C-alpha positions in Angstrom: -72.6 -87.0 -74.6 -71.3 -85.1 -77.2 -70.6 -82.0 -75.0 -68.9 -84.4 -72.4 -66.5 -85.6 -75.0 -65.7 -82.4 -76.2 -65.0 -81.0 -72.8 -62.9 -83.8 -71.8 -60.3 -82.8 -74.8 -57.2 -80.8 -73.8 -57.8 -77.1 -73.9 -55.6 -75.8 -77.0 -55.7 -72.7 -79.0 -58.5 -72.8 -81.5 -56.6 -72.6 -84.8 -54.8 -76.1 -84.0 -57.9 -77.7 -85.2 -58.6 -81.4 -85.2 -55.7 -82.4 -87.8 -53.3 -84.7 -85.8 -50.1 -82.8 -87.7 -51.6 -79.6 -86.7 -52.2 -80.8 -83.2 -48.8 -81.9 -82.9 -47.0 -78.6 -84.3 -49.1 -76.9 -81.8 -48.5 -79.1 -78.7 -44.8 -79.7 -79.3 -43.3 -77.1 -81.5 -45.0 -73.8 -81.9 -44.0 -71.0 -79.4 -40.9 -73.0 -77.7 -38.0 -71.0 -77.9 -35.5 -71.7 -80.9 -31.9 -70.8 -81.1 -30.6 -73.1 -83.6 -29.6 -71.1 -86.9 -30.7 -74.1 -89.2 -34.1 -74.3 -87.4 -34.5 -70.6 -87.6 -33.8 -70.3 -91.4 -36.1 -73.2 -92.0 -38.8 -71.4 -90.3 -38.2 -68.0 -91.8 -38.2 -69.7 -95.1 -41.5 -71.8 -94.7 -43.3 -68.6 -93.4 -42.2 -67.0 -96.5 -43.6 -69.9 -98.5 -46.8 -69.9 -96.4 -47.9 -66.5 -97.7 -51.1 -66.7 -99.3 -51.4 -70.5 -98.3 -52.6 -72.2 -95.3 -49.9 -73.4 -92.4 -51.3 -76.7 -92.8 -50.3 -76.9 -96.3 -46.9 -76.1 -95.7 -46.6 -78.5 -92.7 -47.7 -81.6 -94.8 -44.9 -80.4 -97.4 -42.3 -80.0 -94.8 -40.5 -83.1 -95.4 -40.2 -82.5 -99.2 -39.3 -78.9 -98.3 -36.3 -80.2 -96.3 -35.1 -82.7 -99.0 -35.5 -80.0 -101.5 -33.4 -77.4 -99.8 -30.7 -79.4 -98.1 -32.3 -79.5 -94.8 -32.3 -75.8 -94.7 -28.4 -75.6 -94.1 -27.6 -71.9 -94.9 -24.2 -72.5 -96.6 -25.6 -75.1 -98.6 -28.6 -73.0 -99.7 -26.3 -70.0 -100.4 -24.5 -72.0 -102.8 -27.5 -73.0 -104.9 -27.5 -71.8 -108.7 -29.8 -71.1 -111.5 -29.8 -75.1 -112.2 -30.9 -75.8 -108.5 -33.9 -73.1 -108.8 -34.9 -75.1 -112.1 -34.9 -78.3 -110.0 -36.8 -76.9 -107.6 -39.5 -75.5 -109.9 -39.8 -79.1 -111.1 -40.4 -80.4 -107.6 -43.9 -81.4 -107.0 -43.4 -81.9 -103.2 -43.1 -78.3 -102.6 -44.6 -74.9 -103.4 -43.2 -74.2 -107.0 -43.2 -70.5 -106.9 -40.2 -69.1 -108.6 -40.0 -65.9 -106.6 -40.4 -67.9 -103.1 -38.1 -70.4 -104.1 -35.2 -67.6 -105.4 -36.1 -65.8 -102.1 -34.9 -68.4 -99.9 -31.7 -69.0 -101.8 -31.1 -65.0 -101.7 -32.0 -65.1 -97.8 -29.6 -67.6 -97.4 -26.6 -65.6 -98.9 -28.0 -62.7 -96.9 -27.9 -64.8 -93.7 -24.3 -65.7 -94.3 -23.6 -61.9 -94.1 -25.6 -61.4 -91.2 -24.3 -64.4 -89.5 -20.6 -62.8 -89.9 -21.7 -59.4 -88.3 -23.8 -60.9 -85.5 -22.1 -64.2 -84.7 -25.4 -66.1 -85.6 -28.7 -65.8 -87.2 -30.3 -66.2 -83.8 -28.5 -63.7 -82.0 -29.6 -61.2 -84.7 -33.3 -62.3 -84.7 -33.5 -62.4 -80.9 -32.4 -58.8 -80.7 -35.9 -58.0 -81.9 -37.9 -60.0 -79.1 -40.4 -57.7 -77.5 -39.3 -56.6 -73.9 -42.9 -56.1 -72.4 -45.6 -58.6 -72.7 -48.6 -57.6 -74.9 -52.1 -58.2 -73.2 -54.1 -56.9 -76.2 -56.4 -58.6 -78.4 -54.9 -61.0 -81.1 -52.7 -59.1 -83.8 -51.1 -60.1 -87.0 -47.9 -57.8 -86.5 -46.1 -55.9 -83.8 -43.9 -52.8 -83.8 -40.9 -55.4 -83.1 -42.1 -57.2 -86.2 -42.2 -54.2 -88.1 -38.7 -53.1 -87.3 -37.2 -56.5 -88.1 -39.1 -56.4 -91.4 -37.7 -53.1 -92.2 -34.2 -53.9 -91.3 -34.1 -57.4 -93.1 -35.3 -55.7 -96.4 -32.7 -53.1 -96.0 -30.3 -55.7 -96.0 -31.6 -57.3 -99.1 -34.0 -60.1 -97.8 -37.0 -61.1 -99.5 -40.7 -62.5 -98.5 -40.1 -60.8 -94.9 -42.9 -58.6 -94.3 -44.0 -57.7 -90.6 -47.0 -60.1 -90.6 -44.6 -63.1 -91.9 -42.0 -62.2 -89.1 -44.7 -61.8 -86.3 -45.7 -65.4 -87.6 -42.1 -66.3 -87.0 -41.9 -64.8 -83.6 -44.8 -66.6 -82.4 -43.5 -69.8 -83.7 -40.0 -69.5 -82.2 -41.0 -68.6 -78.9 -40.0 -64.7 -79.1 -43.7 -64.4 -77.9 -45.9 -66.5 -76.2 -49.3 -66.4 -77.9 -50.9 -69.4 -76.7 -54.3 -68.5 -75.3 -54.8 -68.0 -71.6 -56.8 -71.2 -71.7 -54.4 -73.2 -73.5 -52.6 -76.1 -71.9 -49.4 -75.2 -73.5 -49.4 -71.6 -72.1 -47.6 -72.0 -68.9 -45.4 -74.5 -70.2 -44.1 -72.0 -73.0 -43.7 -69.4 -70.5 -41.6 -71.6 -68.2 -39.4 -72.6 -71.4 -39.1 -68.8 -72.3 -37.9 -67.9 -68.9 -35.3 -70.7 -68.8 -34.1 -70.1 -72.2 -30.5 -68.6 -72.7 -30.8 -65.9 -75.3 -28.3 -66.2 -78.1 -24.9 -64.1 -77.3 -24.9 -61.4 -79.9 -21.4 -61.2 -81.7 -21.9 -57.7 -82.9 -19.0 -55.3 -82.0 
């Protein structure tokens, strides 16, 4: 009976586990293409906060992160000053790590600069979408995430290592890393094929 119940469950990536919040994130969000700058800035910020922690911890704190960081509006966060950093360090709803908090504020300012050059944060990030499908074993980074990490660091971004950025690529649909038997894989691939890549405003 136990085997029958287990086999009747939808086939998902193993990491989705049993937590309803994690399952919803897997089923409704992870791997689906994102082109909105605010959503992308939120994802890259949360990926940075996740370093050393579980993603489920970050998901549980996500509403508090959104309240604390003005909904991850790039211009609003770029205007944060030292008082805002101290306020955030006193917020029990988020991860109170000075380096990561200061990195989000710094990265918002760098995103403003990048947006002026490329037209949008989305246009810049999607330049690094892999052009060929990867069929090897699971990986934690890629040549593209290493290249993106190197370029963002050159531009002054923080907490943007190649593993963090590969997680971003997985989350925002730049790659489809749902497993071959996952119920979401084909749907995500259809979404990726129909997705209009952001126009690059670079000269």
